[in-house]
Biopython code that builds the backbone (N, CA, C, O; Angstrom):
import numpy as np
from Bio.PDB.StructureBuilder import StructureBuilder

atoms = [
    (1, "MET", "N", (5.727, -21.017, 24.176)),
    (1, "MET", "CA", (5.272, -21.065, 22.803)),
    (1, "MET", "C", (6.358, -20.454, 21.926)),
    (1, "MET", "O", (6.879, -19.382, 22.232)),
    (2, "SER", "N", (6.692, -21.124, 20.856)),
    (2, "SER", "CA", (7.715, -20.611, 19.954)),
    (2, "SER", "C", (7.173, -19.407, 19.189)),
    (2, "SER", "O", (5.962, -19.227, 19.060)),
    (3, "LEU", "N", (8.087, -18.594, 18.688)),
    (3, "LEU", "CA", (7.696, -17.413, 17.926)),
    (3, "LEU", "C", (6.906, -17.807, 16.692)),
    (3, "LEU", "O", (5.900, -17.176, 16.367)),
    (4, "LEU", "N", (7.355, -18.850, 16.002)),
    (4, "LEU", "CA", (6.651, -19.299, 14.803)),
    (4, "LEU", "C", (5.236, -19.749, 15.131)),
    (4, "LEU", "O", (4.301, -19.421, 14.401)),
    (5, "ARG", "N", (5.063, -20.488, 16.210)),
    (5, "ARG", "CA", (3.737, -20.940, 16.617)),
    (5, "ARG", "C", (2.857, -19.748, 16.991)),
    (5, "ARG", "O", (1.670, -19.713, 16.669)),
    (6, "ALA", "N", (3.462, -18.765, 17.682)),
    (6, "ALA", "CA", (2.709, -17.577, 18.072)),
    (6, "ALA", "C", (2.234, -16.805, 16.840)),
    (6, "ALA", "O", (1.117, -16.290, 16.812)),
    (7, "ILE", "N", (3.083, -16.734, 15.836)),
    (7, "ILE", "CA", (2.706, -16.045, 14.592)),
    (7, "ILE", "C", (1.557, -16.774, 13.906)),
    (7, "ILE", "O", (0.622, -16.145, 13.410)),
    (8, "ARG", "N", (1.631, -18.105, 13.880)),
    (8, "ARG", "CA", (0.567, -18.893, 13.246)),
    (8, "ARG", "C", (-0.766, -18.688, 13.950)),
    (8, "ARG", "O", (-1.809, -18.618, 13.300)),
    (9, "HIS", "N", (-0.738, -18.591, 15.286)),
    (9, "HIS", "CA", (-1.969, -18.453, 16.054)),
    (9, "HIS", "C", (-2.502, -17.023, 16.076)),
    (9, "HIS", "O", (-3.705, -16.819, 16.243)),
    (10, "ASN", "N", (-1.637, -16.041, 15.913)),
    (10, "ASN", "CA", (-2.075, -14.654, 16.012)),
    (10, "ASN", "C", (-1.247, -13.750, 15.094)),
    (10, "ASN", "O", (-0.455, -12.943, 15.581)),
    (11, "PRO", "N", (-1.418, -13.872, 13.775)),
    (11, "PRO", "CA", (-0.608, -13.077, 12.847)),
    (11, "PRO", "C", (-0.872, -11.578, 12.942)),
    (11, "PRO", "O", (-0.024, -10.784, 12.535)),
    (12, "GLN", "N", (-2.034, -11.171, 13.472)),
    (12, "GLN", "CA", (-2.343, -9.743, 13.592)),
    (12, "GLN", "C", (-1.371, -9.048, 14.543)),
    (12, "GLN", "O", (-0.994, -7.899, 14.316)),
    (13, "VAL", "N", (-0.966, -9.740, 15.605)),
    (13, "VAL", "CA", (-0.027, -9.159, 16.568)),
    (13, "VAL", "C", (1.297, -8.866, 15.886)),
    (13, "VAL", "O", (1.868, -7.793, 16.078)),
    (14, "LEU", "N", (1.794, -9.807, 15.090)),
    (14, "LEU", "CA", (3.045, -9.604, 14.376)),
    (14, "LEU", "C", (2.927, -8.415, 13.433)),
    (14, "LEU", "O", (3.822, -7.570, 13.388)),
    (15, "CYS", "N", (1.845, -8.342, 12.689)),
    (15, "CYS", "CA", (1.655, -7.225, 11.756)),
    (15, "CYS", "C", (1.613, -5.896, 12.491)),
    (15, "CYS", "O", (2.217, -4.922, 12.043)),
    (16, "ARG", "N", (0.904, -5.844, 13.620)),
    (16, "ARG", "CA", (0.844, -4.600, 14.400)),
    (16, "ARG", "C", (2.220, -4.196, 14.895)),
    (16, "ARG", "O", (2.571, -3.016, 14.865)),
    (17, "ASN", "N", (3.010, -5.179, 15.355)),
    (17, "ASN", "CA", (4.353, -4.882, 15.848)),
    (17, "ASN", "C", (5.261, -4.373, 14.739)),
    (17, "ASN", "O", (6.028, -3.433, 14.944)),
    (18, "ILE", "N", (5.178, -4.986, 13.574)),
    (18, "ILE", "CA", (5.996, -4.555, 12.437)),
    (18, "ILE", "C", (5.598, -3.152, 12.009)),
    (18, "ILE", "O", (6.466, -2.314, 11.763)),
    (19, "ILE", "N", (4.309, -2.885, 11.917)),
    (19, "ILE", "CA", (3.833, -1.557, 11.511)),
    (19, "ILE", "C", (4.226, -0.518, 12.552)),
    (19, "ILE", "O", (4.713, 0.556, 12.199)),
    (20, "ALA", "N", (4.024, -0.822, 13.820)),
    (20, "ALA", "CA", (4.375, 0.129, 14.876)),
    (20, "ALA", "C", (5.867, 0.429, 14.849)),
    (20, "ALA", "O", (6.272, 1.580, 15.014)),
    (21, "ARG", "N", (6.689, -0.601, 14.643)),
    (21, "ARG", "CA", (8.145, -0.414, 14.602)),
    (21, "ARG", "C", (8.541, 0.440, 13.410)),
    (21, "ARG", "O", (9.425, 1.288, 13.533)),
    (22, "SER", "N", (7.905, 0.237, 12.253)),
    (22, "SER", "CA", (8.278, 1.008, 11.072)),
    (22, "SER", "C", (7.808, 2.455, 11.164)),
    (22, "SER", "O", (8.396, 3.335, 10.534)),
    (23, "LEU", "N", (6.757, 2.714, 11.939)),
    (23, "LEU", "CA", (6.266, 4.080, 12.074)),
    (23, "LEU", "C", (7.037, 4.872, 13.134)),
    (23, "LEU", "O", (7.118, 6.098, 13.057)),
    (24, "SER", "N", (7.597, 4.179, 14.112)),
    (24, "SER", "CA", (8.352, 4.896, 15.140)),
    (24, "SER", "C", (9.770, 5.121, 14.651)),
    (24, "SER", "O", (10.312, 4.323, 13.886)),
    (25, "SER", "N", (10.361, 6.211, 15.098)),
    (25, "SER", "CA", (11.699, 6.526, 14.619)),
    (25, "SER", "C", (12.755, 5.700, 15.339)),
    (25, "SER", "O", (13.610, 5.106, 14.683)),
    (26, "HIS", "N", (12.723, 5.644, 16.665)),
    (26, "HIS", "CA", (13.719, 4.893, 17.432)),
    (26, "HIS", "C", (13.070, 4.329, 18.685)),
    (26, "HIS", "O", (12.152, 4.924, 19.249)),
    (27, "THR", "N", (13.562, 3.173, 19.108)),
    (27, "THR", "CA", (13.084, 2.613, 20.366)),
    (27, "THR", "C", (13.767, 3.341, 21.520)),
    (27, "THR", "O", (14.768, 4.029, 21.320)),
    (28, "ASP", "N", (13.230, 3.188, 22.718)),
    (28, "ASP", "CA", (13.853, 3.799, 23.904)),
    (28, "ASP", "C", (15.277, 3.293, 24.080)),
    (28, "ASP", "O", (16.175, 4.060, 24.428)),
    (29, "GLY", "N", (15.484, 2.008, 23.842)),
    (29, "GLY", "CA", (16.820, 1.424, 23.976)),
    (29, "GLY", "C", (17.803, 2.009, 22.983)),
    (29, "GLY", "O", (18.952, 2.283, 23.330)),
    (30, "GLU", "N", (17.359, 2.203, 21.745)),
    (30, "GLU", "CA", (18.228, 2.808, 20.731)),
    (30, "GLU", "C", (18.646, 4.211, 21.149)),
    (30, "GLU", "O", (19.808, 4.593, 21.012)),
    (31, "VAL", "N", (17.686, 4.971, 21.659)),
    (31, "VAL", "CA", (17.966, 6.343, 22.093)),
    (31, "VAL", "C", (18.947, 6.333, 23.260)),
    (31, "VAL", "O", (19.912, 7.097, 23.262)),
    (32, "ARG", "N", (18.713, 5.479, 24.249)),
    (32, "ARG", "CA", (19.582, 5.409, 25.435)),
    (32, "ARG", "C", (21.006, 5.020, 25.054)),
    (32, "ARG", "O", (21.961, 5.649, 25.509)),
    (33, "ILE", "N", (21.154, 3.994, 24.229)),
    (33, "ILE", "CA", (22.479, 3.533, 23.810)),
    (33, "ILE", "C", (23.184, 4.600, 22.982)),
    (33, "ILE", "O", (24.387, 4.814, 23.134)),
    (34, "THR", "N", (22.446, 5.262, 22.118)),
    (34, "THR", "CA", (23.025, 6.343, 21.318)),
    (34, "THR", "C", (23.555, 7.453, 22.219)),
    (34, "THR", "O", (24.654, 7.960, 21.991)),
    (35, "GLN", "N", (22.793, 7.834, 23.233)),
    (35, "GLN", "CA", (23.229, 8.882, 24.160)),
    (35, "GLN", "C", (24.506, 8.483, 24.891)),
    (35, "GLN", "O", (25.437, 9.280, 25.006)),
    (36, "VAL", "N", (24.547, 7.256, 25.381)),
    (36, "VAL", "CA", (25.730, 6.781, 26.096)),
    (36, "VAL", "C", (26.953, 6.824, 25.189)),
    (36, "VAL", "O", (28.019, 7.287, 25.596)),
    (37, "LEU", "N", (26.797, 6.341, 23.960)),
    (37, "LEU", "CA", (27.929, 6.301, 23.038)),
    (37, "LEU", "C", (28.376, 7.703, 22.624)),
    (37, "LEU", "O", (29.570, 7.942, 22.446)),
    (38, "LYS", "N", (27.440, 8.619, 22.470)),
    (38, "LYS", "CA", (27.814, 10.006, 22.142)),
    (38, "LYS", "C", (28.619, 10.636, 23.270)),
    (38, "LYS", "O", (29.547, 11.405, 23.024)),
    (39, "GLU", "N", (28.259, 10.306, 24.511)),
    (39, "GLU", "CA", (29.003, 10.830, 25.665)),
    (39, "GLU", "C", (30.393, 10.202, 25.753)),
    (39, "GLU", "O", (31.368, 10.898, 26.037)),
    (40, "LYS", "N", (30.490, 8.904, 25.514)),
    (40, "LYS", "CA", (31.760, 8.187, 25.650)),
    (40, "LYS", "C", (32.690, 8.388, 24.454)),
    (40, "LYS", "O", (33.909, 8.281, 24.587)),
    (41, "PHE", "N", (32.118, 8.676, 23.297)),
    (41, "PHE", "CA", (32.906, 8.875, 22.080)),
    (41, "PHE", "C", (32.532, 10.217, 21.435)),
    (41, "PHE", "O", (31.881, 10.249, 20.391)),
    (42, "PRO", "N", (32.946, 11.314, 22.061)),
    (42, "PRO", "CA", (32.551, 12.634, 21.552)),
    (42, "PRO", "C", (33.116, 12.958, 20.161)),
    (42, "PRO", "O", (32.612, 13.850, 19.479)),
    (43, "GLN", "N", (34.156, 12.238, 19.747)),
    (43, "GLN", "CA", (34.740, 12.477, 18.421)),
    (43, "GLN", "C", (34.082, 11.628, 17.330)),
    (43, "GLN", "O", (34.521, 11.655, 16.180)),
    (44, "ALA", "N", (33.052, 10.888, 17.675)),
    (44, "ALA", "CA", (32.398, 10.024, 16.686)),
    (44, "ALA", "C", (31.822, 10.856, 15.555)),
    (44, "ALA", "O", (31.092, 11.819, 15.788)),
    (45, "THR", "N", (32.153, 10.480, 14.337)),
    (45, "THR", "CA", (31.641, 11.182, 13.160)),
    (45, "THR", "C", (30.420, 10.483, 12.572)),
    (45, "THR", "O", (29.672, 11.076, 11.794)),
    (46, "ALA", "N", (30.224, 9.229, 12.944)),
    (46, "ALA", "CA", (29.045, 8.473, 12.499)),
    (46, "ALA", "C", (28.647, 7.510, 13.609)),
    (46, "ALA", "O", (29.500, 6.877, 14.230)),
    (47, "LEU", "N", (27.350, 7.407, 13.851)),
    (47, "LEU", "CA", (26.848, 6.513, 14.889)),
    (47, "LEU", "C", (25.442, 6.065, 14.519)),
    (47, "LEU", "O", (24.560, 6.882, 14.253)),
    (48, "LYS", "N", (25.252, 4.756, 14.506)),
    (48, "LYS", "CA", (23.934, 4.199, 14.212)),
    (48, "LYS", "C", (23.690, 3.032, 15.159)),
    (48, "LYS", "O", (24.508, 2.118, 15.256)),
    (49, "VAL", "N", (22.567, 3.070, 15.850)),
    (49, "VAL", "CA", (22.175, 2.005, 16.774)),
    (49, "VAL", "C", (20.815, 1.473, 16.324)),
    (49, "VAL", "O", (19.863, 2.239, 16.174)),
    (50, "VAL", "N", (20.728, 0.161, 16.111)),
    (50, "VAL", "CA", (19.493, -0.449, 15.637)),
    (50, "VAL", "C", (19.133, -1.628, 16.541)),
    (50, "VAL", "O", (19.955, -2.510, 16.788)),
    (51, "ASP", "N", (17.905, -1.627, 17.025)),
    (51, "ASP", "CA", (17.377, -2.759, 17.787)),
    (51, "ASP", "C", (16.997, -3.827, 16.767)),
    (51, "ASP", "O", (16.011, -3.681, 16.044)),
    (52, "ILE", "N", (17.778, -4.895, 16.713)),
    (52, "ILE", "CA", (17.529, -5.944, 15.715)),
    (52, "ILE", "C", (16.748, -7.111, 16.308)),
    (52, "ILE", "O", (16.681, -8.191, 15.722)),
    (53, "SER", "N", (16.157, -6.877, 17.486)),
    (53, "SER", "CA", (15.356, -7.918, 18.128)),
    (53, "SER", "C", (13.864, -7.696, 17.896)),
    (53, "SER", "O", (13.029, -8.348, 18.522)),
    (54, "GLY", "N", (13.540, -6.787, 17.010)),
    (54, "GLY", "CA", (12.133, -6.516, 16.748)),
    (54, "GLY", "C", (11.538, -5.486, 17.687)),
    (54, "GLY", "O", (10.319, -5.328, 17.748)),
    (55, "GLY", "N", (12.383, -4.791, 18.413)),
    (55, "GLY", "CA", (11.901, -3.722, 19.284)),
    (55, "GLY", "C", (11.855, -4.067, 20.759)),
    (55, "GLY", "O", (11.502, -3.220, 21.579)),
    (56, "CYS", "N", (12.207, -5.302, 21.114)),
    (56, "CYS", "CA", (12.120, -5.685, 22.531)),
    (56, "CYS", "C", (13.385, -5.346, 23.314)),
    (56, "CYS", "O", (13.386, -5.453, 24.540)),
    (57, "GLY", "N", (14.456, -4.942, 22.646)),
    (57, "GLY", "CA", (15.667, -4.527, 23.336)),
    (57, "GLY", "C", (16.618, -5.640, 23.708)),
    (57, "GLY", "O", (17.525, -5.430, 24.512)),
    (58, "ALA", "N", (16.433, -6.819, 23.143)),
    (58, "ALA", "CA", (17.294, -7.947, 23.496)),
    (58, "ALA", "C", (18.594, -7.972, 22.705)),
    (58, "ALA", "O", (19.594, -8.519, 23.173)),
    (59, "MET", "N", (18.591, -7.385, 21.508)),
    (59, "MET", "CA", (19.788, -7.425, 20.670)),
    (59, "MET", "C", (19.894, -6.156, 19.830)),
    (59, "MET", "O", (18.915, -5.678, 19.258)),
    (60, "TYR", "N", (21.100, -5.634, 19.777)),
    (60, "TYR", "CA", (21.350, -4.387, 19.047)),
    (60, "TYR", "C", (22.506, -4.557, 18.078)),
    (60, "TYR", "O", (23.379, -5.408, 18.252)),
    (61, "GLU", "N", (22.480, -3.712, 17.046)),
    (61, "GLU", "CA", (23.591, -3.605, 16.113)),
    (61, "GLU", "C", (24.067, -2.162, 16.169)),
    (61, "GLU", "O", (23.275, -1.227, 16.053)),
    (62, "ILE", "N", (25.380, -1.997, 16.351)),
    (62, "ILE", "CA", (25.960, -0.668, 16.499)),
    (62, "ILE", "C", (27.019, -0.464, 15.429)),
    (62, "ILE", "O", (27.901, -1.301, 15.238)),
    (63, "HIS", "N", (26.917, 0.659, 14.739)),
    (63, "HIS", "CA", (27.948, 1.094, 13.794)),
    (63, "HIS", "C", (28.468, 2.417, 14.320)),
    (63, "HIS", "O", (27.702, 3.365, 14.495)),
    (64, "ILE", "N", (29.770, 2.486, 14.575)),
    (64, "ILE", "CA", (30.343, 3.719, 15.105)),
    (64, "ILE", "C", (31.697, 3.975, 14.451)),
    (64, "ILE", "O", (32.528, 3.077, 14.312)),
    (65, "GLU", "N", (31.886, 5.225, 14.058)),
    (65, "GLU", "CA", (33.116, 5.661, 13.412)),
    (65, "GLU", "C", (33.686, 6.801, 14.248)),
    (65, "GLU", "O", (33.014, 7.808, 14.473)),
    (66, "SER", "N", (34.938, 6.640, 14.714)),
    (66, "SER", "CA", (35.513, 7.653, 15.582)),
    (66, "SER", "C", (37.032, 7.674, 15.492)),
    (66, "SER", "O", (37.669, 6.637, 15.307)),
    (67, "ASP", "N", (37.608, 8.873, 15.625)),
    (67, "ASP", "CA", (39.064, 9.014, 15.670)),
    (67, "ASP", "C", (39.654, 8.347, 16.906)),
    (67, "ASP", "O", (40.842, 8.026, 16.932)),
    (68, "GLU", "N", (38.833, 8.137, 17.923)),
    (68, "GLU", "CA", (39.305, 7.482, 19.145)),
    (68, "GLU", "C", (39.746, 6.038, 18.903)),
    (68, "GLU", "O", (40.428, 5.448, 19.740)),
    (69, "PHE", "N", (39.361, 5.477, 17.769)),
    (69, "PHE", "CA", (39.744, 4.109, 17.427)),
    (69, "PHE", "C", (41.072, 4.044, 16.662)),
    (69, "PHE", "O", (41.610, 2.962, 16.431)),
    (70, "LYS", "N", (41.588, 5.204, 16.276)),
    (70, "LYS", "CA", (42.809, 5.254, 15.475)),
    (70, "LYS", "C", (43.958, 4.559, 16.207)),
    (70, "LYS", "O", (44.199, 4.814, 17.386)),
    (71, "GLY", "N", (44.666, 3.674, 15.489)),
    (71, "GLY", "CA", (45.811, 2.964, 16.034)),
    (71, "GLY", "C", (45.453, 1.752, 16.878)),
    (71, "GLY", "O", (46.342, 1.078, 17.398)),
    (72, "LYS", "N", (44.171, 1.466, 17.019)),
    (72, "LYS", "CA", (43.734, 0.319, 17.822)),
    (72, "LYS", "C", (43.253, -0.803, 16.898)),
    (72, "LYS", "O", (42.667, -0.561, 15.843)),
    (73, "ARG", "N", (43.519, -2.029, 17.329)),
    (73, "ARG", "CA", (43.017, -3.176, 16.576)),
    (73, "ARG", "C", (41.503, -3.275, 16.764)),
    (73, "ARG", "O", (40.947, -2.689, 17.694)),
    (74, "THR", "N", (40.856, -4.005, 15.893)),
    (74, "THR", "CA", (39.397, -4.140, 15.945)),
    (74, "THR", "C", (38.937, -4.645, 17.312)),
    (74, "THR", "O", (37.965, -4.129, 17.865)),
    (75, "VAL", "N", (39.618, -5.637, 17.858)),
    (75, "VAL", "CA", (39.199, -6.170, 19.154)),
    (75, "VAL", "C", (39.307, -5.102, 20.241)),
    (75, "VAL", "O", (38.469, -5.067, 21.143)),
    (76, "GLN", "N", (40.301, -4.244, 20.181)),
    (76, "GLN", "CA", (40.440, -3.158, 21.158)),
    (76, "GLN", "C", (39.324, -2.127, 20.989)),
    (76, "GLN", "O", (38.797, -1.606, 21.973)),
    (77, "GLN", "N", (38.971, -1.838, 19.747)),
    (77, "GLN", "CA", (37.871, -0.910, 19.472)),
    (77, "GLN", "C", (36.571, -1.449, 20.059)),
    (77, "GLN", "O", (35.810, -0.710, 20.684)),
    (78, "HIS", "N", (36.324, -2.729, 19.856)),
    (78, "HIS", "CA", (35.099, -3.351, 20.363)),
    (78, "HIS", "C", (35.094, -3.391, 21.889)),
    (78, "HIS", "O", (34.044, -3.240, 22.515)),
    (79, "GLN", "N", (36.259, -3.595, 22.480)),
    (79, "GLN", "CA", (36.352, -3.574, 23.938)),
    (79, "GLN", "C", (35.982, -2.199, 24.494)),
    (79, "GLN", "O", (35.343, -2.103, 25.541)),
    (80, "LEU", "N", (36.384, -1.137, 23.796)),
    (80, "LEU", "CA", (36.021, 0.216, 24.224)),
    (80, "LEU", "C", (34.505, 0.409, 24.196)),
    (80, "LEU", "O", (33.931, 0.992, 25.116)),
    (81, "VAL", "N", (33.862, -0.082, 23.137)),
    (81, "VAL", "CA", (32.405, 0.034, 23.026)),
    (81, "VAL", "C", (31.735, -0.800, 24.123)),
    (81, "VAL", "O", (30.798, -0.336, 24.772)),
    (82, "ASN", "N", (32.210, -2.018, 24.326)),
    (82, "ASN", "CA", (31.650, -2.869, 25.378)),
    (82, "ASN", "C", (31.793, -2.216, 26.751)),
    (82, "ASN", "O", (30.863, -2.256, 27.557)),
    (83, "GLN", "N", (32.935, -1.625, 27.015)),
    (83, "GLN", "CA", (33.162, -0.960, 28.297)),
    (83, "GLN", "C", (32.214, 0.233, 28.461)),
    (83, "GLN", "O", (31.676, 0.459, 29.544)),
    (84, "ALA", "N", (32.017, 0.984, 27.393)),
    (84, "ALA", "CA", (31.116, 2.135, 27.447)),
    (84, "ALA", "C", (29.682, 1.708, 27.752)),
    (84, "ALA", "O", (28.934, 2.445, 28.395)),
    (85, "LEU", "N", (29.304, 0.521, 27.291)),
    (85, "LEU", "CA", (27.924, 0.035, 27.442)),
    (85, "LEU", "C", (27.792, -1.052, 28.506)),
    (85, "LEU", "O", (26.832, -1.822, 28.480)),
    (86, "LYS", "N", (28.737, -1.126, 29.438)),
    (86, "LYS", "CA", (28.748, -2.248, 30.387)),
    (86, "LYS", "C", (27.452, -2.389, 31.170)),
    (86, "LYS", "O", (27.040, -3.514, 31.454)),
    (87, "GLU", "N", (26.804, -1.305, 31.525)),
    (87, "GLU", "CA", (25.527, -1.391, 32.263)),
    (87, "GLU", "C", (24.390, -1.822, 31.339)),
    (87, "GLU", "O", (23.556, -2.643, 31.721)),
    (88, "GLU", "N", (24.355, -1.277, 30.136)),
    (88, "GLU", "CA", (23.286, -1.597, 29.189)),
    (88, "GLU", "C", (23.374, -3.052, 28.717)),
    (88, "GLU", "O", (22.355, -3.699, 28.478)),
    (89, "ILE", "N", (24.599, -3.554, 28.586)),
    (89, "ILE", "CA", (24.813, -4.918, 28.092)),
    (89, "ILE", "C", (24.214, -5.957, 29.040)),
    (89, "ILE", "O", (23.821, -7.039, 28.603)),
    (90, "LYS", "N", (24.142, -5.643, 30.305)),
    (90, "LYS", "CA", (23.602, -6.589, 31.285)),
    (90, "LYS", "C", (22.175, -7.027, 30.949)),
    (90, "LYS", "O", (21.768, -8.134, 31.298)),
    (91, "ALA", "N", (21.420, -6.165, 30.276)),
    (91, "ALA", "CA", (20.026, -6.470, 29.945)),
    (91, "ALA", "C", (19.858, -7.012, 28.523)),
    (91, "ALA", "O", (18.737, -7.277, 28.088)),
    (92, "MET", "N", (20.964, -7.177, 27.805)),
    (92, "MET", "CA", (20.897, -7.623, 26.408)),
    (92, "MET", "C", (21.157, -9.108, 26.268)),
    (92, "MET", "O", (21.788, -9.744, 27.112)),
    (93, "HIS", "N", (20.643, -9.634, 25.166)),
    (93, "HIS", "CA", (20.933, -11.019, 24.792)),
    (93, "HIS", "C", (22.151, -11.058, 23.882)),
    (93, "HIS", "O", (22.954, -11.988, 23.950)),
    (94, "GLY", "N", (22.284, -10.047, 23.031)),
    (94, "GLY", "CA", (23.392, -10.016, 22.085)),
    (94, "GLY", "C", (23.654, -8.622, 21.571)),
    (94, "GLY", "O", (22.821, -7.723, 21.686)),
    (95, "LEU", "N", (24.847, -8.463, 20.992)),
    (95, "LEU", "CA", (25.280, -7.155, 20.501)),
    (95, "LEU", "C", (26.220, -7.364, 19.320)),
    (95, "LEU", "O", (27.189, -8.119, 19.407)),
    (96, "ARG", "N", (25.923, -6.690, 18.224)),
    (96, "ARG", "CA", (26.818, -6.692, 17.056)),
    (96, "ARG", "C", (27.469, -5.324, 17.002)),
    (96, "ARG", "O", (26.790, -4.299, 17.052)),
    (97, "ILE", "N", (28.789, -5.314, 16.899)),
    (97, "ILE", "CA", (29.513, -4.049, 16.887)),
    (97, "ILE", "C", (30.336, -3.954, 15.608)),
    (97, "ILE", "O", (31.046, -4.887, 15.234)),
    (98, "PHE", "N", (30.224, -2.810, 14.951)),
    (98, "PHE", "CA", (31.018, -2.498, 13.774)),
    (98, "PHE", "C", (31.683, -1.154, 14.029)),
    (98, "PHE", "O", (31.002, -0.144, 14.212)),
    (99, "THR", "N", (33.015, -1.139, 14.040)),
    (99, "THR", "CA", (33.749, 0.094, 14.320)),
    (99, "THR", "C", (34.648, 0.433, 13.145)),
    (99, "THR", "O", (35.028, -0.431, 12.355)),
    (100, "ASP", "N", (34.979, 1.719, 13.051)),
    (100, "ASP", "CA", (35.867, 2.165, 11.981)),
    (100, "ASP", "C", (36.457, 3.511, 12.370)),
    (100, "ASP", "O", (35.956, 4.197, 13.260)),
    (101, "VAL", "N", (37.527, 3.868, 11.684)),
    (101, "VAL", "CA", (38.156, 5.185, 11.834)),
    (101, "VAL", "C", (37.720, 6.013, 10.628)),
    (101, "VAL", "O", (37.711, 5.506, 9.506)),
    (102, "PRO", "N", (37.357, 7.289, 10.842)),
    (102, "PRO", "CA", (36.918, 8.123, 9.712)),
    (102, "PRO", "C", (37.995, 8.233, 8.635)),
    (102, "PRO", "O", (39.185, 8.324, 8.938)),
    (103, "ARG", "N", (37.580, 8.225, 7.422)),
    (103, "ARG", "CA", (38.485, 8.421, 6.276)),
    (103, "ARG", "C", (38.665, 9.919, 6.089)),
    (103, "ARG", "O", (37.700, 10.682, 6.126)),
    (104, "LYS", "N", (39.896, 10.326, 5.890)),
    (104, "LYS", "CA", (40.177, 11.772, 5.710)),
    (104, "LYS", "C", (40.198, 12.130, 4.260)),
    (104, "LYS", "O", (40.416, 13.291, 3.914)),
]
sb = StructureBuilder()
sb.init_structure("model")
sb.init_model(0)
sb.init_chain("A")
sb.init_seg("    ")
for serial, (resi, resn, name, xyz) in enumerate(atoms, 1):
    if name == "N":
        sb.init_residue(resn, " ", resi, " ")
    sb.init_atom(name, np.array(xyz, "f"), 0.0, 1.0, " ", f" {name:<3s}", serial, name[0])
structure = sb.get_structure()
C-alpha cells in the first residue's frame, strides 16, 4: 500500500505520528548517530542530526562543522563522515551530509 493510500484510509495514524515526533526531542537513531559523530569528530563545533524519514530511521540529514575538515575538499569531508558512520549506513536508505569548517 502506498503512503498516500495509507494516509487516505487512516489519517489518524499519520496525525499521531506527526504529533509524537514533534513532542519527542530526538529519535534513537538521531541520538546514536550523534554519539558516533561526536566520538569520531571531537573538534566539531556544531553538529545536528535529523531523521528526515518521519522517524523510521531510513534517511538522515547531518550538518557538521569541524576543524578536522580544514584543507579538505567537500567530497573528502563527506567521505570522512561516511567512514565514521559505515555501520549505521548499512541500515539507511539515504543520507544527506552538509559539512563546513568553523569560521574564526
